[in-house]
N, C-alpha and C positions, 0 to 999 in steps of 0.2 A: 827442310831438313833432308838430306839424302841418303841414300842406303848405306854410304860409305861411312857415315857419322858426322861428314863435315856440316857446318851450320851456315846457313845465309841469313844474316839480320836484315829485315825489310821493316824497318821503323817509319812509321809515318803519323803525324798529328795533322787530325782535320778537326777544326772546331769552328761553330758559327752558331747563329741564332735561326730559329723559324718559328713565325707566329701564324696562328689560326685567330682572325677576328670574327666574331658572330655577333649579328644583330639582326634579332628575331629568328628567322629561318635562313637568311643568307649568311653565307659564309666566305671569306678571303685569305688567301693565305700569302706570307711574305719570307723568304730565306735570305740571309747573308752571312759572310764571314768578315764583312767590313763594318765594324760594330760603330764606328762614327757616322754612319750614314742611314743605319736602321732606325733609329728615333724618328727623324723628319720623314723617311719612307713610310714608316708605319701610321703615323699622325695623317700624312696625306690620304693614305689608304683606308683610314678609319673615317676622315671626311668624306670621302667618295661611297663607302659602304654606309653610313648614315644618311647621306645624302639620298642614296638611292632608295633605302629602306622609307625616308620620309615620303618620297614621291610617291610611294606604293601606298602609304598609309596616313598620308596629309596630317602629319604633326611635326611639332617643333623639336630640334634636338636640343636636349638639357645640359646643362654644365656638368651634371654629375656623369653623364655618358662619355663626355670628352675625358674628365677625370680618371675615369676606371682605367681607359685606353692608356694614358699617359702614366698611371699607376703601373700597369702591365710592362712597360719599359723598363721598371727599375728593378734589374737583373742583377744577381750574383754570380759571376761566372767564375769557375774553379777549375783549374788544370792541375792533375797529378803528372807528380814526375813518373817517366817510366822506368818500371822496375825491371831490370836485367836479369833474366831468368836463364841464361844462356848455359851456364853450368848444370843447373838441375837438368834441364832437357836433354843436353849432351851425354849426361849419364844414363838417363833414361832411355835414350837410343840405344847406347851402347847395351844396356841389360835386354832390351828388344831383340837386337842383332843376336846376341848370345843364344837366343831360344830357336832360331832358324838353323836348321840342320844343313850343313856344309854338301850333302849329296844331293839335296833337292836341287835340279838343274832348271829352276824357272825362276826369271828375273823379278825382283819385288821392290818396293820402296817403302818407306816408312816416314810419315809427314806429321807434323806436330804444329798447330796453329794457335797460339795463345793472344788473345786480345783484352785489353784493358780499357774500359772505357767509363767515363764519368759525365752524366748527364744533370746539368742543374738548369731548372725552369722554374716558372710561376704559372699556378693553374689561373683559370678565370674566376675562383674564388680568391684569388690573391695570396695562396700559400705557397711558401717557397719549398720545392723539392730538390734533393740531391738524390740520384742513382748512382750507385757503383756497381760496374759488372766486371767480372773476370771469369771469361770463358776458355776454355781449352778443348780443342779438337784433336783426337788421334787418328790416324787413317793408315791402315795397314793395305796395301794394294799388292796383287799377285796378277803378273801379267802373263797372260795366255799367248803363247805363239800361235801364230797361223791363223787365230779366230778373231782378231781386233776385238778382244775381250780382256777386261778387267775384273778379277773377283776383289772386291773391296769390303772391308769391315771398318766400322767406325765407332769410336766410343769418345768419352769425354762428359764434362760437364762444368759445373760453376764453383766446385770444390773438389779437392784432390781425392775425397771419399768417393767420388763418383766415378773415378776411373782407377782405381786402386790396382796393386799389382796383381792380385789375384785374378781380377777381370781383365786387364790386358795379357796375361799369360794363357787365359781362357780363350780370347779370341785369337791368339796367335797360333795356338794349337789346333783350332777349328781351320785355319787358313791352311795350316801345313798339312792336314788331313786331306782337305780339298785338292792340293798340289799333287799328292800322292795316288789320288783317284784321277787325275787328268787324262792318264793314258786311257783309261776304260771307260769314260765318259762318252755320253753319245746325246743325240737330238731326240726331239719328242714329237711324235707325230700328232698334228694338228687334230682336234676333236674335243668332245666334251669329256671331262673328267672330274670325279669326285676328289677333293683334295683337303690338305692340312695347310693354312697360311701361317708361316712365320710369324713371331711378332711384329718383326719390322715390316712384312707384308701386309698385315693385319692393319696395321698403322697407316700405312700407305693407301689402302684403300679407304678406309674411314675419315682420313684427311681430307682427299681429294673429293670424296662424295658429301657426307655427311658435315665435314668441318667446312669447305668451302660455302656448300650450300646454303649453311646457315649464317653467314655473314651477312648482316642487315643491308650493306649497301647493294649487294646482288638481289635482295628480295625487293628493296625500294626501287631498283632500275628495273624490276618484273625479269631479271636474268635467271633467276634459280628455278630449279625443277621443284624445290621445296615450298614455292609461293603458294599461301593458301592452304597449306597441308598441316598448320599448327593444330594439334589435338587428334592427328590421325596417325596411324600406323603406317611407318615407312620402310622399316626393317623387321626382323625376325624378333619375337618378345624377347630374345636372349639378350638383346644389345642394349646396354646403356653406355650412354658417351657423356662426359664431363670436360668443359674446358676450365682448368684449374691452374692461374699464375702464382698460387703458392706454395706449390710442390716446389721442392729445390733442385729444379731441374734447368734445362736450357732456355725456356719461356718464363722463368721466374721475374716476377715484378711485384713490387708493393702498391704501385701505382701505375697507372696506363700514361701514355705520352700526352694526355690532355689534362693530368693531373688528378683524375678519378681515381678513387679508393678501389682495388680490384676484388674481385670475388669469385667465387667458383661459380659457374654457370651450367645447368643441366639442359643440355642441348637436346639428348635423347634418352627417355627412360621406358625400359621394357620395350624398346621397339617406337615409342609414339614420340612424334617431335614435339618437343615442349617450350624451347625458348631460342631467339636468335641472339647473335653476338653484336652488341651495339656500341657504337661509338656517341658522344652527345648529341651531334648532328644527326644521326639516323634515328635516335632515339626521340629526340623532338619530332621527327617527319614521321613518327609511326605511332605518337602517342605512349610512348614507353619511357625507360629509363636507362641511363648507359650503365653496360655490364662491365665497363673498364677493360674494354677490349680496343681502345683506340690504339694503335701502334705505327711508329713511323720507323724506317730504316736508318735514318739520321735526320739533321735537321734541314735537310735539302727536298724532304717530302712531306706533304701535310700528314697527321694521323689518319687512319682509316682503319675499320673492323676487321681484325684479323685474330687469328687463333693465338693462343700461348702454349701451354701443356695441355694435351691431348690425352685424357685417362679415359681408357676403356676398363669398364668394369669385370672383373675375373668371375668366372663360374667355378665347376668343381672338377673338371678333368684335367688330368695330368698327360704330359705329352704322350706316353705309352697308351692311355685311353683314347686319344684323339687318333692317332695312326690306326689302332686297332678299330674302331669304329669306321674309319674309310677303308682299311682291309687292302683294297687294290686300287690305287690311283697315284697321286703326285703331291709332293711336299714343295713348297713354293719358298725360296729362300729370299736373301736379301736384295732389296728393290734398288734397280740401277736408275730410273726415272719412271715418273708417273703423270697422267695429265687428265682431266675430266672437262667436258663440255656442260658447264654449270646449267646452262639452259635447258638441255636435253638429259643431264644426269648419265651421259654416256661417258664411258672411262677406259683407259687404257692402263696397265701395269707392266712394266718392262723389268723382269727379274735377272739378276745375274746369273742365278744357277737355281737348281731345284735337284730333287732326289725321286727315283721311283720309290712308291710303296707296295711292297708285295708282302702279302697276308700278314699284314700289321706292322712290317718292319721296313725300315729305309734299306734302300738298293742303291742302283747305280746313280753315279752323278749325271745331272742333265744341264745341258749348256747351250743357250739360256733359253729361258721361258717367258712368254707374254701371253698374258690373259685380259680379257675385254668383256664388257656386256653393259647392261643398264643398270643403273643404281637400284631402282625401285624395284627390278625383279632379281638381281643378285643378292641383295641384302636380306631377302625373304628365305634364302636359302641357306643361311646360318643354320647349322645343325646342332653345334656343340662350340662352349669357349673353355679356354684352358685355366688353369688355377696358376700357374707361373708366371709371374711380372717379370718383364724386361724394360730397362729403362733406356733411352736412346735419343742423341741428340741429333737436331734436324735443322735444316735451314728451309724457308718457304718463301719461293718467289710469287708476285702477285704484281701485274702491271709494272714490271722491272723495279718493283723495290722487294728487298730482301729483309727478311727478320728471322733472327733464332727462334726456334720452337722445341719443346720437348715432347717425347712420346713415351707414355708410361703404360704398357699394353700386354696382355696375353697373346698365345697363338689362337687359332680358332679352325673348326673345319666346316667345310661348306660344298654343297652338291651341285652339278652341273657346270661347273667351270669352263667357259669357252676359250680354249688354248689354241694358240695358233704360231 
């Protein structure tokens, strides 16, 4: 949807089947949207898989093994009719536009993306599962002239209560306030600063470092800086991180994409690394159990250990107390992009904007801000965590596979941020 209220419908249907076949610790993946060839292709694949396994273990194939594979092909596919919601979103666009002041000479756009998805699959325990997802993303974009910069605020969820009119109005008012401050905005001299990370920036840091570092395939491949650190402190004792797909946010799911019942997983407790995020395959290799974190972007990609909803436990500081604690430093706003070298733990977070903190209060707008560092060092420098929680819809890319995620997070203060 464009800022003039026009609606461009781009409706696509893409459906098919994806199978992961496992025999012992050997896995094979097959996907196709041509259902008439899936059965024979999978049986051929299973024969090769079992034959390869037998060569390694020198035992014969049983009739039961082949029957199990054939039973897995007995799928019931369901296709939902597309629900046309143009009228609802058209009215929403009109209401959003009405909040923007006509005297703000800054170009903007409002984009709404609604996706309806039905996944029908059968788990390796022969359990038939149907998952229906309805996700809405609302993006409010402010284009900064001469700086090649976009100030963006995103909200949304899997039900309309997640993006109530009150929350939309609050975000728009924040965008308008920043637009009014653009003429007085400035850059920030590189150096070390004490700072307050916004809820969005807090999530970005934890997602990139602890979240990706705790995905078990990274551990198995010895790619993660968290390898061999279970039971050891890897962050400040103020930090507790949980992956919880049962929260009604963007990463919600009752079952993962291997059919495993999902659960909350305590990744980090009081700074101590507690548990990794597992699929069935990684769990078997590490003599553990699946945490229900096997996720796939579509039938075209095999499930792999991924985060769902990252919940960062709050503490007892209000935003005012966090700012007062820092006194003079920098407030880090909404993230534009972030990345981490999982092997070393080195990270970079690119934030769209920030604010000076002067005498415990927000000062001038700063455009943009980048901070970097070593995960194991920076996470020890957390000094306080806020009490006010924010729910944020996000997308995560890993090896060209994108999945929806949710963030439920407070703000936090941190010392010695390396800003450049």
